[in-house]
RODO-2510 file (C-alpha; in nm, 4 decimals, decimal comma):
residues 455
     n   res          X          Y          Z
     1     x    -0,0557     1,1656    -0,8673
     2     x    -0,0919     1,1070    -0,4947
     3     x    -0,1224     0,8422    -0,2322
     4     x    -0,4584     0,8689    -0,0564
     5     x    -0,4971     0,8601     0,3188
     6     x    -0,7066     0,5445     0,3268
     7     x    -0,7657     0,1798     0,2890
     8     x    -0,6209    -0,1356     0,4308
     9     x    -0,2935    -0,0348     0,5893
    10     x    -0,4496     0,2421     0,7931
    11     x    -0,7554     0,0325     0,8767
    12     x    -0,5312    -0,2024     1,0722
    13     x    -0,5475     0,0646     1,3392
    14     x    -0,8842    -0,0800     1,4370
    15     x    -0,9168    -0,4571     1,4621
    16     x    -1,2162    -0,4331     1,6936
    17     x    -1,3949    -0,1606     1,8923
    18     x    -1,2046    -0,0650     2,2077
    19     x    -1,2873     0,1622     2,4999
    20     x    -1,0262     0,3530     2,7040
    21     x    -1,0740     0,1178     3,0019
    22     x    -1,0077    -0,1966     2,7966
    23     x    -0,6427    -0,2207     2,8938
    24     x    -0,4904    -0,5456     3,0114
    25     x    -0,2344    -0,5169     3,2912
    26     x     0,0254    -0,7167     3,0999
    27     x     0,0184    -0,4548     2,8215
    28     x     0,1392    -0,1699     3,0420
    29     x     0,4934    -0,0804     2,9385
    30     x     0,7205     0,2165     2,9904
    31     x     0,9313     0,4015     2,7389
    32     x     1,2440     0,2351     2,8736
    33     x     1,1099    -0,1129     2,7919
    34     x     1,0337    -0,0482     2,4254
    35     x     1,2831    -0,2409     2,2123
    36     x     1,4793    -0,0731     1,9306
    37     x     1,3077    -0,0194     1,5972
    38     x     1,3470    -0,3064     1,3522
    39     x     1,4022    -0,2663     0,9808
    40     x     1,3828    -0,5076     0,6896
    41     x     1,6823    -0,6677     0,5239
    42     x     1,7269    -0,7659     0,1600
    43     x     1,4062    -0,7460    -0,0461
    44     x     1,2365    -1,0721    -0,1440
    45     x     1,0013    -0,9793    -0,4324
    46     x     0,8091    -1,2492    -0,6162
    47     x     0,8212    -1,2614    -0,9937
    48     x     0,4726    -1,2220    -1,1454
    49     x     0,3257    -1,5317    -1,3084
    50     x     0,1184    -1,3612    -1,5770
    51     x     0,0578    -1,3912    -1,9468
    52     x     0,2502    -1,1404    -2,1567
    53     x    -0,0798    -1,0527    -2,3222
    54     x    -0,2149    -0,9451    -1,9828
    55     x     0,1090    -0,7597    -1,9035
    56     x     0,0783    -0,5700    -2,2318
    57     x    -0,2797    -0,4662    -2,1532
    58     x    -0,1796    -0,3673    -1,7992
    59     x     0,1100    -0,1579    -1,9301
    60     x    -0,1082     0,0319    -2,1756
    61     x    -0,3829     0,1022    -1,9211
    62     x    -0,1282     0,2134    -1,6611
    63     x     0,0719     0,4330    -1,8969
    64     x    -0,1852     0,6083    -2,1148
    65     x    -0,4388     0,7228    -1,8581
    66     x    -0,4344     0,9356    -1,5426
    67     x    -0,6024     0,8372    -1,2163
    68     x    -0,8749     1,0889    -1,3005
    69     x    -0,9644     0,8821    -1,6068
    70     x    -0,8205     1,1321    -1,8538
    71     x    -0,6334     0,9756    -2,1457
    72     x    -0,2703     1,0632    -2,2124
    73     x    -0,1863     1,1184    -2,5805
    74     x     0,1845     1,0306    -2,5613
    75     x     0,4274     0,8098    -2,3740
    76     x     0,6702     1,0029    -2,1518
    77     x     0,9699     0,9094    -1,9398
    78     x     1,3187     1,0350    -1,8547
    79     x     1,5494     0,9895    -2,1544
    80     x     1,8828     1,0353    -1,9762
    81     x     2,0387     0,9060    -1,6515
    82     x     1,8190     1,0219    -1,3638
    83     x     1,9408     1,2197    -1,0627
    84     x     1,7541     1,2359    -0,7311
    85     x     1,8052     1,4714    -0,4389
    86     x     1,6431     1,5075    -0,0964
    87     x     1,5540     1,8495     0,0450
    88     x     1,3445     1,9849     0,3307
    89     x     1,3735     1,8192     0,6712
    90     x     1,3906     1,4444     0,5984
    91     x     1,3333     1,1970     0,8827
    92     x     1,6236     0,9746     0,9848
    93     x     1,4736     0,6647     0,8207
    94     x     1,4430     0,8156     0,4730
    95     x     1,8098     0,7880     0,3778
    96     x     1,8424     0,4118     0,4141
    97     x     1,5014     0,3437     0,2597
    98     x     1,5878     0,5605    -0,0408
    99     x     1,9253     0,3906    -0,0865
   100     x     1,7602     0,0489    -0,0840
   101     x     1,4938     0,1571    -0,3333
   102     x     1,7443     0,3158    -0,5740
   103     x     1,9494    -0,0050    -0,5647
   104     x     1,6393    -0,2079    -0,6513
   105     x     1,5523     0,0258    -0,9388
   106     x     1,9018    -0,0131    -1,0820
   107     x     1,9255    -0,3900    -1,0412
   108     x     1,5656    -0,5078    -1,0895
   109     x     1,4312    -0,2475    -1,3321
   110     x     1,7558    -0,1609    -1,5111
   111     x     1,7064     0,2149    -1,4603
   112     x     2,0089     0,4453    -1,4518
   113     x     1,9282     0,6421    -1,1366
   114     x     2,1443     0,7827    -0,8566
   115     x     2,1294     1,0290    -0,5706
   116     x     2,3033     1,3641    -0,5749
   117     x     2,3606     1,6291    -0,3079
   118     x     2,0666     1,8376    -0,1875
   119     x     2,2378     2,1530    -0,3126
   120     x     2,2790     2,0208    -0,6663
   121     x     2,0100     2,0383    -0,9366
   122     x     1,8337     1,7089    -0,9972
   123     x     1,5689     1,5533    -1,2189
   124     x     1,3668     1,4428    -0,9165
   125     x     1,3495     1,6420    -0,5938
   126     x     1,2153     1,4601    -0,2890
   127     x     1,1072     1,7254    -0,0406
   128     x     1,0203     1,6218     0,3144
   129     x     0,7652     1,8544     0,4759
   130     x     0,4969     1,8368     0,7441
   131     x     0,1723     1,6528     0,6816
   132     x    -0,0228     1,9714     0,7438
   133     x     0,1654     2,1444     0,4624
   134     x     0,0883     1,8556     0,2257
   135     x    -0,2817     1,8697     0,3159
   136     x    -0,2908     2,2448     0,2585
   137     x    -0,1532     2,1872    -0,0895
   138     x    -0,3653     1,8814    -0,1686
   139     x    -0,6388     1,7794     0,0798
   140     x    -0,6722     1,4081     0,1621
   141     x    -0,3287     1,3300     0,0155
   142     x    -0,0625     1,1587     0,2235
   143     x     0,2002     1,2514    -0,0386
   144     x     0,2104     1,3396    -0,4076
   145     x     0,4254     1,3988    -0,7157
   146     x     0,4013     1,6811    -0,9703
   147     x     0,6001     1,7820    -1,2805
   148     x     0,8141     2,0897    -1,3461
   149     x     0,8590     2,2219    -0,9908
   150     x     1,0980     2,1413    -0,7067
   151     x     0,9456     2,3070    -0,3985
   152     x     0,5996     2,2735    -0,2450
   153     x     0,5701     2,6531    -0,2225
   154     x     0,5652     2,6616    -0,6037
   155     x     0,2727     2,4205    -0,6231
   156     x     0,0166     2,6605    -0,4826
   157     x     0,0591     2,8970    -0,7771
   158     x     0,1340     2,6284    -1,0383
   159     x    -0,1623     2,4061    -0,9530
   160     x    -0,4097     2,3678    -1,2420
   161     x    -0,1773     2,5478    -1,4832
   162     x    -0,0074     2,4037    -1,7932
   163     x     0,3164     2,3852    -1,5948
   164     x     0,1884     2,0923    -1,3850
   165     x    -0,0325     1,9327    -1,6495
   166     x     0,0808     1,5748    -1,7127
   167     x    -0,1326     1,5487    -2,0268
   168     x     0,0694     1,8049    -2,2245
   169     x     0,4133     1,6722    -2,1323
   170     x     0,6350     1,5405    -2,4113
   171     x     0,9264     1,4220    -2,1973
   172     x     0,9982     1,4077    -1,8252
   173     x     1,2838     1,6294    -1,7138
   174     x     1,2004     1,7686    -1,3700
   175     x     0,9588     1,6391    -1,1042
   176     x     0,9002     1,6900    -0,7340
   177     x     0,7799     1,4403    -0,4748
   178     x     0,6423     1,5685    -0,1444
   179     x     0,6685     1,3285     0,1493
   180     x     0,5637     1,3756     0,5140
   181     x     0,8486     1,4154     0,7632
   182     x     0,6262     1,3727     1,0689
   183     x     0,4739     1,0323     0,9845
   184     x     0,5880     0,6839     1,0826
   185     x     0,8947     0,5436     0,9027
   186     x     0,6727     0,3003     0,7149
   187     x     0,4310     0,5666     0,5938
   188     x     0,7226     0,7738     0,4651
   189     x     0,8719     0,4697     0,2914
   190     x     0,5369     0,3674     0,1418
   191     x     0,4937     0,7152    -0,0037
   192     x     0,8496     0,7054    -0,1357
   193     x     0,7924     0,3796    -0,3218
   194     x     0,4602     0,4740    -0,4796
   195     x     0,5435     0,8319    -0,5734
   196     x     0,8918     0,7569    -0,7074
   197     x     0,7448     0,4728    -0,9147
   198     x     0,4919     0,7125    -1,0663
   199     x     0,7550     0,9829    -1,1148
   200     x     0,9526     0,7330    -1,3216
   201     x     0,6773     0,5388    -1,4933
   202     x     0,3025     0,4702    -1,5033
   203     x     0,0743     0,7488    -1,3826
   204     x    -0,2436     0,5480    -1,3389
   205     x    -0,3720     0,3138    -1,0677
   206     x    -0,5791     0,0032    -1,1482
   207     x    -0,7944    -0,1710    -0,8891
   208     x    -0,7838    -0,4831    -1,1061
   209     x    -0,4147    -0,5401    -1,0213
   210     x    -0,3815    -0,7587    -0,7101
   211     x     0,0000    -0,7540    -0,6907
   212     x     0,1015    -0,3915    -0,7411
   213     x     0,1469    -0,0552    -0,5706
   214     x    -0,0315     0,0866    -0,8759
   215     x    -0,3601     0,0154    -0,6983
   216     x    -0,5503     0,2527    -0,4710
   217     x    -0,6295    -0,0205    -0,2177
   218     x    -0,2799     0,0416    -0,0697
   219     x    -0,2363    -0,3285     0,0116
   220     x     0,1158    -0,3438    -0,1293
   221     x     0,3383    -0,0890     0,0361
   222     x     0,6683    -0,1507    -0,1482
   223     x     0,7318    -0,2073    -0,5163
   224     x     0,6496    -0,5643    -0,6152
   225     x     0,7979    -0,7931    -0,8773
   226     x     0,5138    -0,6877    -1,1079
   227     x     0,5960    -0,3193    -1,0538
   228     x     0,9637    -0,3688    -1,1277
   229     x     0,8746    -0,5552    -1,4469
   230     x     0,6521    -0,2662    -1,5552
   231     x     0,9349    -0,0201    -1,4889
   232     x     1,1878    -0,2401    -1,6723
   233     x     0,9551    -0,2386    -1,9729
   234     x     0,9052     0,1372    -1,9335
   235     x     1,2786     0,1975    -1,9746
   236     x     1,3414    -0,0635    -2,2432
   237     x     1,5481     0,0637    -2,5394
   238     x     1,2593    -0,0007    -2,7801
   239     x     1,0538     0,2815    -2,6249
   240     x     1,1068     0,6560    -2,6142
   241     x     0,9172     0,9679    -2,5113
   242     x     0,6680     1,0976    -2,7656
   243     x     0,5469     0,7583    -2,8877
   244     x     0,1734     0,7103    -2,9316
   245     x    -0,0360     0,4402    -2,7697
   246     x    -0,0355     0,2363    -3,0899
   247     x     0,3396     0,2669    -3,1356
   248     x     0,4065     0,1553    -2,7781
   249     x     0,1625    -0,1348    -2,7947
   250     x     0,3306    -0,2633    -3,1113
   251     x     0,6640    -0,2853    -2,9290
   252     x     0,5409    -0,4505    -2,6091
   253     x     0,5108    -0,8173    -2,7219
   254     x     0,8813    -0,8285    -2,8036
   255     x     0,9719    -0,6385    -2,4844
   256     x     0,7782    -0,8692    -2,2518
   257     x     0,8899    -1,1719    -2,4523
   258     x     1,2473    -1,0762    -2,3629
   259     x     1,2045    -0,9751    -1,9973
   260     x     0,9323    -1,2286    -1,9091
   261     x     0,9895    -1,5361    -2,1288
   262     x     0,7731    -1,7493    -1,9001
   263     x     0,4693    -1,5423    -1,9951
   264     x     0,4829    -1,6200    -2,3665
   265     x     0,2776    -1,9377    -2,3540
   266     x     0,0674    -1,8560    -2,0495
   267     x    -0,3077    -1,8188    -2,1042
   268     x    -0,4349    -1,4626    -2,0791
   269     x    -0,6976    -1,3732    -1,8175
   270     x    -0,8229    -1,0476    -1,9756
   271     x    -0,9395    -0,9001    -1,6440
   272     x    -1,2403    -0,6722    -1,6834
   273     x    -1,2102    -0,2998    -1,6336
   274     x    -1,3236    -0,1447    -1,3087
   275     x    -1,6239     0,0910    -1,3409
   276     x    -1,5547     0,4363    -1,2070
   277     x    -1,8734     0,4096    -0,9985
   278     x    -1,7191     0,1184    -0,8050
   279     x    -1,3947     0,3103    -0,7400
   280     x    -1,5905     0,6137    -0,6231
   281     x    -1,8041     0,4001    -0,3917
   282     x    -1,4934     0,2431    -0,2344
   283     x    -1,3319     0,5843    -0,1937
   284     x    -1,6418     0,7193    -0,0189
   285     x    -1,6781     0,4120     0,2006
   286     x    -1,3195     0,4127     0,3241
   287     x    -1,1903     0,7629     0,2589
   288     x    -1,2275     1,0768     0,4683
   289     x    -1,5255     1,3097     0,4882
   290     x    -1,8288     1,0798     0,4822
   291     x    -2,0752     1,0124     0,7645
   292     x    -2,1151     0,6566     0,8998
   293     x    -2,4436     0,6200     0,7131
   294     x    -2,2891     0,7455     0,3886
   295     x    -2,0014     0,5009     0,4308
   296     x    -2,2428     0,2129     0,4772
   297     x    -2,4453     0,3067     0,1707
   298     x    -2,1284     0,3430    -0,0382
   299     x    -1,9854     0,0078     0,0760
   300     x    -2,3134    -0,1649    -0,0045
   301     x    -2,3174     0,0020    -0,3454
   302     x    -1,9628    -0,1208    -0,4147
   303     x    -2,0694    -0,4752    -0,3333
   304     x    -2,3757    -0,4506    -0,5561
   305     x    -2,1611    -0,3298    -0,8455
   306     x    -1,9088    -0,6088    -0,7884
   307     x    -2,1902    -0,8642    -0,7890
   308     x    -2,3487    -0,7185    -1,1008
   309     x    -2,0109    -0,7258    -1,2768
   310     x    -1,9826    -1,0954    -1,1994
   311     x    -1,6501    -1,0493    -1,0230
   312     x    -1,5043    -1,3337    -0,8217
   313     x    -1,1642    -1,1737    -0,7714
   314     x    -0,9964    -0,9425    -0,5205
   315     x    -1,2313    -0,6545    -0,6097
   316     x    -1,5328    -0,8546    -0,4949
   317     x    -1,3339    -0,9464    -0,1839
   318     x    -1,2410    -0,5826    -0,1190
   319     x    -1,6070    -0,4801    -0,1330
   320     x    -1,6870    -0,7446     0,1304
   321     x    -1,3912    -0,6293     0,3386
   322     x    -1,5123    -0,2679     0,3251
   323     x    -1,8586    -0,3734     0,4411
   324     x    -1,7064    -0,5765     0,7221
   325     x    -1,4987    -0,2853     0,8455
   326     x    -1,7961    -0,0505     0,8447
   327     x    -2,0273    -0,2982     1,0214
   328     x    -1,7695    -0,4036     1,2804
   329     x    -1,8996    -0,1864     1,5637
   330     x    -2,2718    -0,1921     1,4819
   331     x    -2,3227    -0,5515     1,3658
   332     x    -2,0211    -0,7749     1,4479
   333     x    -2,1914    -1,0932     1,3246
   334     x    -2,2633    -0,9456     0,9828
   335     x    -1,9106    -0,8060     0,9736
   336     x    -1,7652    -1,1526     1,0292
   337     x    -1,9707    -1,2920     0,7428
   338     x    -1,8286    -1,0245     0,5141
   339     x    -1,4731    -1,0989     0,6314
   340     x    -1,5245    -1,4705     0,5658
   341     x    -1,6576    -1,3917     0,2179
   342     x    -1,3612    -1,1628     0,1533
   343     x    -1,1242    -1,4405     0,2538
   344     x    -1,2897    -1,6849     0,0131
   345     x    -1,2620    -1,4504    -0,2828
   346     x    -0,9049    -1,3528    -0,1996
   347     x    -0,8128    -1,7211    -0,1705
   348     x    -0,9426    -1,7778    -0,5228
   349     x    -0,7430    -1,4856    -0,6687
   350     x    -0,3817    -1,5478    -0,7754
   351     x    -0,1546    -1,2803    -0,6314
   352     x    -0,3896    -1,1871    -0,3450
   353     x    -0,2100    -1,3697    -0,0621
   354     x    -0,1158    -1,0441     0,1090
   355     x    -0,4787    -0,9335     0,0988
   356     x    -0,5738    -1,2483     0,2917
   357     x    -0,3290    -1,1497     0,5644
   358     x    -0,5275    -0,8311     0,6272
   359     x    -0,8502    -1,0275     0,6510
   360     x    -0,6793    -1,2733     0,8861
   361     x    -0,6191    -0,9921     1,1361
   362     x    -0,9947    -0,9334     1,1564
   363     x    -1,0863    -1,3009     1,1769
   364     x    -0,8174    -1,3700     1,4379
   365     x    -0,9249    -1,0686     1,6433
   366     x    -1,2784    -1,2111     1,6533
   367     x    -1,1490    -1,5541     1,7541
   368     x    -0,9550    -1,3982     2,0413
   369     x    -1,2637    -1,2154     2,1677
   370     x    -1,4329    -1,5572     2,1771
   371     x    -1,1449    -1,7052     2,3737
   372     x    -1,0477    -1,9355     2,0862
   373     x    -0,6683    -1,9215     2,0903
   374     x    -0,6254    -2,2275     1,8687
   375     x    -0,8279    -2,0779     1,5842
   376     x    -0,6502    -1,7428     1,6142
   377     x    -0,3117    -1,9154     1,5875
   378     x    -0,4233    -2,1063     1,2788
   379     x    -0,5465    -1,7847     1,1193
   380     x    -0,2360    -1,5700     1,1725
   381     x     0,0319    -1,8385     1,1333
   382     x     0,0482    -1,8585     0,7514
   383     x     0,0675    -1,4822     0,7106
   384     x     0,3539    -1,3751     0,9376
   385     x     0,6310    -1,4573     0,6910
   386     x     0,4168    -1,3139     0,4099
   387     x     0,3961    -0,9786     0,5888
   388     x     0,7733    -0,9846     0,6428
   389     x     0,8400    -1,0752     0,2783
   390     x     0,6289    -0,7773     0,1724
   391     x     0,8121    -0,5506     0,4206
   392     x     0,4909    -0,4428     0,5919
   393     x     0,5783    -0,3695     0,9544
   394     x     0,2271    -0,2487     1,0413
   395     x     0,0766    -0,5768     0,9286
   396     x     0,3603    -0,7857     1,0712
   397     x     0,3452    -0,6282     1,4172
   398     x    -0,0346    -0,6617     1,4230
   399     x    -0,0168    -1,0315     1,3339
   400     x     0,2497    -1,0912     1,5994
   401     x     0,0482    -0,9090     1,8659
   402     x    -0,2559    -1,1195     1,7790
   403     x    -0,0409    -1,4309     1,7994
   404     x     0,0816    -1,3278     2,1441
   405     x    -0,2754    -1,2868     2,2685
   406     x    -0,3687    -1,6277     2,1286
   407     x    -0,0676    -1,7863     2,3014
   408     x    -0,1730    -1,6252     2,6302
   409     x    -0,5201    -1,7723     2,5872
   410     x    -0,3587    -2,1153     2,5531
   411     x    -0,1495    -2,0694     2,8663
   412     x     0,1807    -2,0331     2,6752
   413     x     0,2717    -1,7120     2,8572
   414     x     0,6513    -1,7251     2,8196
   415     x     0,6225    -1,7759     2,4436
   416     x     0,3621    -1,4997     2,4270
   417     x     0,5967    -1,2589     2,6040
   418     x     0,8742    -1,3290     2,3515
   419     x     0,6425    -1,2836     2,0522
   420     x     0,4981    -0,9621     2,1967
   421     x     0,8461    -0,8180     2,2498
   422     x     0,9392    -0,9083     1,8915
   423     x     0,6289    -0,7322     1,7620
   424     x     0,7172    -0,4036     1,9284
   425     x     1,0351    -0,3515     1,7274
   426     x     0,8320    -0,3818     1,4085
   427     x     0,5565    -0,1632     1,5522
   428     x     0,8071     0,1175     1,6044
   429     x     0,8832     0,1171     1,2318
   430     x     0,5198     0,0707     1,1319
   431     x     0,3321     0,2948     1,3753
   432     x     0,6064     0,5412     1,4669
   433     x     0,6121     0,7197     1,8024
   434     x     0,6046     0,5364     2,1341
   435     x     0,2520     0,6481     2,2168
   436     x     0,1229     0,4963     1,8908
   437     x     0,3024     0,1686     1,9631
   438     x     0,1551     0,1548     2,3150
   439     x    -0,1917     0,2362     2,1801
   440     x    -0,1696    -0,0532     1,9355
   441     x    -0,0503    -0,2849     2,2105
   442     x    -0,3387    -0,1833     2,4366
   443     x    -0,5887    -0,2214     2,1531
   444     x    -0,4864    -0,5779     2,0723
   445     x    -0,4550    -0,6768     2,4393
   446     x    -0,8065    -0,5506     2,5063
   447     x    -0,9502    -0,8139     2,2721
   448     x    -0,8762    -1,0999     2,5095
   449     x    -1,1388    -1,2208     2,7606
   450     x    -0,8483    -1,2760     3,0031
   451     x    -0,8488    -0,9023     3,0755
   452     x    -1,1922    -0,9148     3,2363
   453     x    -1,1823    -0,8417     3,6030
   454     x    -0,8353    -0,6876     3,5920
   455     x    -0,7664    -0,3387     3,7162
***
């Protein structure tokens, strides 16, 4: 199980094409002027509003299949209180983010889990290593989790052996999570949330889920209310390791009836399954290794599949978004049409509000290039609190920087300066080192027509 280096979060690094000379004077800052890094306070997850029938189907599909598509014969989890330790060379931000996540798992998911010293044995070892070491072990992965080892050096010899085979496990007792220690604080935290969730619970990802980290689109970067409900069900007393699919499914109506009483009378949606061909097309369009032409062909194929499937949900929107991103430099007008289509489909999908915020960055960036500050402000305004609620500093800082440019276009320079300064504290958490923060600031500033003629 691994988090891929791809989709939406990382694509925020490019709102529009920029050349090295496209740097507005007002964006030039020195290291001494960068504000301190900001971090998020108490979590504000939203409780999912779903039918318990749909939750049951989601649970089964998440828990009895691997990301590869291989079925799992038995249900597995930890059967005793869970201990977690951190080894390697963890970045400074990891400690507080782990403490917050463990508290959420105890209070929201009802899991008995606690941290122990690095020198003590533990059920889950979180090892912080360099990104290059992770890529050597598993190319294209930002981070990953494996069973029955506790050091990345063991993985090279244990890979593709029964020792690390999830499908033959009968109970979870020892797992290792490998996180990057040279990435931005947000990337490390995002990996922590997704990999620890999979270490504890479901091993699959489903593109059909709009409100979950168990989705390879990487839109949600911290565990959602849906995810915590899945984990609470995973560790309900009615379930135990070794149960079959049928045995688990028979217990789920009573489990979800207890933990989600509001879903008992709600009408089921019965979302269709996602063809593997669509997932592969999206991966090729947005993942590493493909040529620009191959990306374009793959994105178009994803859209054709979505259309043929009759989708009108976030998957159809994501296919439009992928096409828009790929066409942005070669055909900006066509790209904007895809972004507008993506926004329409996201707007019609319950639980896809955060997705719309990503699209808003593209639409607002285009408005700024046209000198339309009013439209840019209308586009980003509804999504700023949404990005904060979802603890996404990359998205939040990008929205704030776009807002600052729109305010400048409208002559509200003092307000723009305040908003821009606010954005930089979030950018330090989201993008990491000072040079990355400055690069993002220059990129967004270069969108504005006000920069023309400046030196």
